[in-house]
Phi, psi and omega in degrees: 000132177225159174228143183238131175248120183264154185243141175294140176061020182273000182265357180217152179205141176276129177277166174297159180302144173265309177224128180061230182259007180298136177238146182250136178238132183214160175288148183266004179287151187305320181297318180293321178296320178298317179296319180295320178299317179298320180294320181287324176302321178297321178294320179298318180294324180285324182226073187296339181267359179279103185299326182300323178296318182291325177295318177299319178294321177300320179298317179295318179298323176298314180296331177280353183082009180268071192296318183288327173295322178297316180298320178300318180294321178295321180294320177292322178301322180295329179293333178268329184210109183294349178301333183271003183301314179299319179294321179296320179295321178296313179300320179300315179297317181293319179294318178297317179294322179295324178296317177297317179303315179302319180293324178296312181289338175279352179085011183280322181221178181245143177295153176285157180231148176274336182215164178307139183285133171296162185303318183296324180289325175302318179295320180296318180291321179294328180300324180294335184259003189259146172222151000285184183300327181296321178291318178298318180297319180297316179295319181294318177299319179298314180296314181295325180291327182274342183295134180288152174275123184251119180280164179182195181224131178264129174052035174070359186219357182234109181281149176217158182263335177210156185226140175203148167290150178291342181270125184297339180290342182249311184060225181278060181229138173255129173273137180215132169264121176208145181053038178061027178228162182249118185244149164254124178244113176295137185303327181296344179261006185248138174267308181215154173228124176243116176270136189230080178304139183259358177078026177223186185303324184301334181300331179281346185246312182218120182266129176298140186215150171242123184239130175250123179281155178280187181087184186292329185284329183050045182299135180256131179240142172240140182181213183223137175259124177301129181272348181236155175283157186272005192309311188238016183290332176297323177295324181297321180300333179270003175097007179259107184257145180259159181287334190261025186297333182244023167236186173235122176248131182253133174239151183303137177269200182274332183266159177297131182066012178266154184223151170251132182269148173224126185104212186286148184290144173229129172260156178235134176232116184054035177085355180265132182286138175227093176305144183302333178292345181253007182249128175245331184210138174231132174237129182249144181048054186294343181267354182277000000 
C-alpha cells in the first residue's frame, strides 16, 4: 500500500545558467532527465573547457541522485573557471552530509546533536540501530509517545498545537546540515526556522535555512534542510531512479499507522500536511 502527495510546480525547474544568462528548463521525470544528461554530455564533449556545460550536467546529476558524479563535474568546472569554486565547495559539503545521513538512516552511525538528547530522542535514535523490526518498532513507539507536543506558528499566520515530520523515523525532529555536519534537532529545542530558497536546483534537494535555537543563548545556525527523504537515494547512486522523486510516496513503517517517506518532505501540523515547498517560516513556542 502506498500513498502519493503531489506538489504544485514540481514537474519543472530552471537550471543554473549554462552560458551567459541562458537558463534551461526541463521536466523532472527520469526519462527526461536522462535525455537532458545525454544532450549535455554531447556539449561537454564538443566544448570540454566550457565550465557552464559541466555545471549544467552537475545539476542534472544532482536531480538524478548521482551526487558523486555531480561533484566530479563541479570540480572539473572549477579547473576551467574559478567562478564556480564556491558552488563546488557547497555541493561537496552537501554531498558529504548526505552520505553521513544515509549512514544514520541505515543504522551505522548516529546523527550529531547540539544539546543532550531528551529521553524520547534517545529511543528514536536507538530504533534506527535496532534489530529485529519488532524491537525497533517498540523503541520508536516509545519515543513518539514520550515526545512533547510543541505548539507554534506556520508562515507567520497559522497557529498549530503540535508538529511532526510525516516520516515516523523522525517525528518531531528537524534534520540540518551545518558546519559540514549532520544534526538532528528536536523541535522542542528550536525557536524559529526560516527556509530561504535560492532559486536553483539545490532548492529541490536541500533548502538553505536559518535556525534559532531556544533557551537563553538563542544560538543561530545557518545550513541546509534536506528537502527529500533518504529512502531510495542510495539506489539512485547506483543509477536506479524512481518516478516519485519530486512527489511524496508513503510506504508502511514499523509502527501502527506509521509511514516512511520517499521523495519530497512533508511536515504535519495538527494533522494537516504542509509540504516543505509550502513552508517559509516556523516559530515554536512563540509565547514562551
